[in-house]
N, C-alpha and C positions, 0 to 999 in steps of 0.2 A: 240336520239329517233329513233326507227326503223320505216321504211315507213308504215308498217302495222298498227302500233300504231297511226300514223298520221291520218289514215282513221277512226279509232275507236274514236279518240279524236280530232275532227276538232277544229281549232282555233276559238275562239269567235270573235276576232278582227284580221283578217289576216294582217301580217306585212311582207313586202318584205325585203330581205337582204339590210342592210344599207351600203352605200359606205362611208367609213371613212378614215381618213388620216392614213398614215403608222405608225405614232407615237401613235396610240390609245393603251391605257393601260387599260385592263379590271379590274385591281386590284385597281385602284384609283376611287374615286367617279365620276360618270358621270357629264359632264359639259353641255351637250346638250340633247334634247329629243332623237336624233338618237343614241347617245352613251348609253343612258339608255336602249333603246329597244335592242340594240346589246348585252348589258351585260345580259339582261334577256334571250335572245336566247342562249347565251353561257352557262349560269347557268342551263337552262332547258335541254340542250343537255348533261350536266354532270350528271343529276339525274338518278339514277338506275331505272330499270323497276319495281323492287320489293324491298320494304323496310321492314325489320323485326325489330320490336321494342325490345329493350333490357330491359326486365322486371326483377326486383329483387323480387323473391317470398317472401322474408322476409318482404317486405313492404306492401304486400297484407293483407287485413283484414282477421282475423281468421274466421269471420262469413260473408260469401258472400251473404247468403240468407237473404232477408229482409221480415219479417213477418208483415203485416199491419193489424191492428185490428181496426174495426170501432165501437167496443162496448164501452159503457160508463163505468163510475166508479161503483164499487160496492157500494150500498147505505150504509150510516152510520148505525151501529147497534143502536137499540132503546136507546135513552138517551144520545147518543154521537154525534149527529148532531149539528153543530154550528148554532147559531141563525143568522138571516139575519143582525141584527145590528152589531154583532161581525164581520161578513164577510165584511160588508161595512167599518168598522173601520180599518180592516187589509189592505184593498185595499187602503184606504186613506193614511195610514202610509207608505205603500210600495211605493205609487206614490211620496210622499214627499222625501223618501230616494233616489229614482231614479233621481229626479230633483236635489237634492243636489249633488249627485255623478257626474252627467253630468256637473254641474256648476263648480265644483272644481276638475275635472279630471286632468287638466293640472298641478295644484298645487301638487296633490298627486303623479302624475307620475314623477315629478321632485325630489321627496324626495329620499334620498339614502336608499337602502336596507341594512339591517345588513349583516355582512360578512358571516354569516352562511346561508343566503337565496340564493339559486341558483334555479331559476325557470326552469323547464324542457322545452324542445322544444315542440312545439304544437303537433307533431306527436308521442311523447313519452307517450304512454298510461300507461304503468306500472309506469313510473316516476311520472306522475301526481297523480296516485292513492296513491302512497307512500307520495308524497308531501302534499296532502290534508288530508289524513286519518291517516298518520303515519305508520311506519313499524309494530307497535303492532296490530292495527286494520287490516292492510293489511294481516298480517300473522295470524290473529285471536288468538293473545296472550293476555290473560286477566291479568295475574299476573304481579305485579310490583316488581322489585328487590329493595334491600335496597339502592343501588346507585341512582336509579331513583327517590327516594323520596327526594333527596337533592336539586333538582331543575328540571325545565322543560327542557326536551330534545325534541325539536320540530321534530327531525328526527324520534323519536319513537311515538310521539303523533300527529304529523301532524302540519303544519303551519296554523294558522287561516287566514281567507280571509281578511287580512288587506287592507285598501284602497290603500296603497302604492303598494300592489301586484296586486289587481284586476284592478287598473287603467292602469297597463301596458299591460293588456291582450287585444289583438285584438278581433274583433268579431269572426274571424275564430277560435281563441284559446278558446274563451268562449264557442262556440258551441261544439268544440272537447272535452273539459274537461267535459261539461255537458253530453255529450254522454258517456264518460268513466265512470263517476260516476253513471249515470242512469243504465248502463250495469252492473256495480258492484252491485248496489242496487237490481238488478233483481234476484240475487242469494244469497245476504247477508242480514244481519239484519240492521235495521235503528239505526244510532248512532248520538249523538249530533254533532260530527265533520262533519258527512255527511250532517246533516240538515243545519248547518251554511253555508257550501259551496254551497249547492243547493240554498239557499236563496240569497246568494251573486251573484251567476251566473245568476239567474233569474233577479236580479236587474240590471245586466250589459247587459242583452239581449235586443237588439234594436228592436223596432217596426217600420214598419210591419215585421212580422216574415218571415224568409226564410223557404222554404218547409221542410228542414231537421230539423230546430229548432221547427217548428210546430208539426212535428211527435214526436220529442223527449219529449216535455213538456206534450203531451197527454199520452205518454207511462209512463212518470214519475207520472202523476196524477193517472193513473190506478193502478200502482204498490203501491202507497201510500194507495189507498183504499183497496187493498188486504191485506197489512200489518196491516192496522187499524183493520180489522176484526179479524186477528190473535191475535193482542194485546188485544183486548177486551175479546176474549175467554180465554186468559191467565190471565186476571185480577182476581185473587182470593184474597180477602181481608184477607189473613192470617197475612201478615206483612204490616204495614202501609207504610213503606218505599217502598216496592215493588209496592203497589197500586199507590202511588204518582208518582213513576217513570213511570209506564205505562200510567198514565193520562197525564204526560208531553209529552210522545212520541205521544200519540193520538192527543194532541193539536198541536204538530208540524206537524203531518201528515195532520191534518185538514187545517193548514195554507197553506201548499204547494198546496193542492187541491183547496183551495179558490183562491189563486193567479193565478193558471193556468186557472181556469174556469172563474173567474170574472174580473181579470185584463187583461188577454190575450184573453178574449172573446171566451173561449171554453165553452159556457153556457150549453152544453149538459152534461158536466162533473160535474156541480155544485151540491153541497149538497142542498137538499131541507131543508129550515129552520125548526128548531124544534119548 
């Protein structure tokens, strides 16, 4: 370290040079306090004045800007708001599932996965989207080929959130995958595969919530309320099947909003009982 730098960065605990024996070796663990202090001095002298971090641009997030919204959910359209009794029942069921999952997590984690199940790494956003939603939904392909009707190809339809899978996910992975799917949902339509995974990830999310998880679930609930309004406007009872399908989606969206607002204590996002 240069003398000028010594003046700008005075020692917090000044230490004089240590008189050590000639056989002192700075590469071996110190045996005395004097050897430790001498080793610190040597390492400090070897430090460069300026250090430049080696950053891989590919690992940086595509979206560096974080938009924070404090607005609540869009109110449920008339006739589609869930009752308070229904919301309370869903919260009770959800709480029981979380307790059971925590109790038996070690058991399910020890179960062997099928040979075709390869869980992506936590930071592999595209890999998790395909793993959860399937290549067909990820690529927005609706048609099934004749070969696909012969059996389930989980690479195309996505792997379900089996207990043996979600029990292996750390909290960091749970939060990351929830972020990936919430981001995907922000631009895509709601699907049953997405709904199952969102429910499972919320069941694995530990309380108290970390700040990033807190922001994510609020963003998720707001998006559900937006899609719910769109689904209601599309509900034209021309075909009974189409009407029932929309009602199922609206019920699933109501469920996610209910869990975020009432189980995770985001009460300002809760639906007012009908």
